[in-house]
N, C-alpha and C positions, 0 to 999 in steps of 0.2 A: 329522261329525268323529268319530273313534273315541276311547275312552278311553285307549288306548295308541297310541305311535308307535315304531315299530321303525327304527332307523337302521341300515342293512344293506348288504352288498355281495352281489350275486346269485351269486357263486361261493364266499361265505365259508362254509365247512361249519359253522361256529360259528353263523352266522344262518341256516342252512338248518335247523339242528337247531330253533331257535325258531321258525320260521315252521311246521314241523311240529308243534310242541307247541300252538301258538296256535290251529292248524286243528284239531286233535284236540279241544280244549277248547272250540272255537266262540267264541273271543275275537276278536271285530272289532278290527282294527288298520289304521293308516295306516303305509304303508311310504315312506321314504325312502333313495334309493340314495347309498351313499358309494363314490364309485369309489376303490379300492385302487390300481389302475393309474395314475390320474390324481394322486394323493397328497392326496386329499379329506379322509382321515384325519388328516392333520397340519394341517389349517386351523382356525385359532383356534377357530370356532364349533364344531366337532367336538371339539378338545382340551377345551372348556368342558364337554362331555359325558361325555367319557372322556379323563382325564389319560394314559392310555398310548397314545393314538392308534391305537385298535383298535375293529373292529366285532364284535359287535353291541354297540348301547345301546337299551336300552327305557326310553323316556320316560312317564312315568305322567302323567295328566291334573293331578294336584295339584302337579306341578312335580319330583317325584322322578325321578331317572335311575338306573336299575340297570344294571351292567356285569357281564361274566363269564357266559358262557352257562349252566353248570351252576347258578350262584346263581340266575340268572333262571329256569331250569327248576324249582328248589326253591321261589322265590316264586310262580310259576305255580300249582305244585300246593296251595300254601296259600290263594291267594286265590280260584282257581279249581279246587276240589277234585276235580269229576268232568270226565272220567274220570283217575283217577289215574296218575300216572306213575311215582312212587315207590312203593313197596310199604310198607303201614303196619306190618307186622311189623318191629322193629327189626334182627333178622337178616337177613331177606330184603332189607330196605332197604340194609343195609351191603353185602352180597353185589351187590346191583344197582349201588352207587354204586362198588364196585371195578371192575365190567366196564366202566361207564361211564366211568370214570377211565383206563383202557387207552387209550381213544381221546381223552378230553379232556386228559388230562396227558402221555401217553407218545408217541402218534402225532402228534396235532396240532402241538403246540407246535414240535416239531423239523422240521416239513415246511411250516411256513407262508410264505407268501410273504418276510417281512421276513428268515427264515433263508436262504430260497434266494438273495434278493439279495445277503446277505452273504457266502454261499459264493461268489458271482460276484464281488464286489468285492475280497473280501481273499485268495482262493485261485484266483481265474481259471477258476472251473468254468463250463464250456460247458453248452448244453442238456442234453447226452447225461449228463453227470456229475450235472448236478441231479436229472435224472429217475432215475438209478440210485439216489442217496440217498435219494429221495421214495419209491421203491419198496421199498428194504431196509427202512425204518422201519414201514412200512405191513405188510409181511409178517410182521415180528416181532409186531407187535400183533394182527395177525388169526390167528395161530397159536394166541395164548393164548384168543382169543375162541372159535375153533372148538372149541377143548377143552371149553368150557362151554356151548356152544350148544344149545339144547334142538332135538330132532329133528323137532318139531311145533310149530305155532303160531309165538309169537313170544317174545324174550326176556321181555317182560311177561306171558307166560301165554297166554291166550286172546284178549287184545288187547295192542297196543303197549304199552311203557313206555319209560323214558328210556334204556335202552340201545338200543333200535331206534331212537330219535330221532336217538342220535349215530351209531348204525351207517350208516345209509343214505346220509347225506352223506359217510362216509369211503369208502364203496364207490364213490359216484359219483366222488370224487377218484381212487380206485385206477384206475377205467376211463380217466378222462382222461389217467394216465400210463401206459396200456397194460399195467397189470399183470396178468398171467394169473390169474385167481380160480378155476381148478378145484381147488387145494389146499384150498378152502374151502367144500364143497358145502351144509354146513349154513347159514352165513352167506348164499352165495347164494339159498338157498330162502327165507330170511327175507326177504331183499329184495326177492325176486318176490312174496311175500306181502303186503308192504306196498305195492308198487306198485299193487296192485288198490284200494287204498283212497284216497278223494278228499283226505283231509288230507295224505299224502305226495304224490301226484300233483300237487296244487296248489302244492305248496311247491317243487317241483323247478325247479333253476334255468332251464331251459327255459320254463318258464311265468312266471317274474318277469323275465326279461331284456327282455321287450317291454313292461314296465309299469313301468319304471325312471323315476322322478321326481327330478329333481336336487336336491342338499341346499339348504336354505333359508339 
């Protein structure tokens, strides 16, 4: 049994970020699938872990449960310092945090499943309308990230960092919703570089989809 348990949904971009980070840091973890489509996130046992009824949640062996992916990434960097995800320099850290928040705070929350379901219930949005909504907000965020993206390497420099952990799941979602990524060549190139790294490849939803375990 591992020291931590990740309560996750295979297509959750927030959970995907954590799978990448745990792999990069070689932290062994058990994974429990919480099906958002089946509503398992609203079951009492999961609400006891995360009162918001969201994924991911990371349960530590001593009983503490952490929520919110960026907070968990920060904890990981302190509990398992190597390799670093956040820069040590305060200015560089603030800049990386700002780039990560473009995805974590600005793109992801407005595009997640519960928002899309609300659009359908309240406004009668069909699949095409929801996809258009999704692509619109991704494009705005990717425009900002492309402008600050490095021409070579990763957002983290010679090795992936927190921004790369957040970017790759977002591009996965963009492709799922058939967003043309040609306007963002630097981001696509970074994504391609990460795909050659086992930590990223092993975290891909296609890899974990066949390894799902039902919630306890």
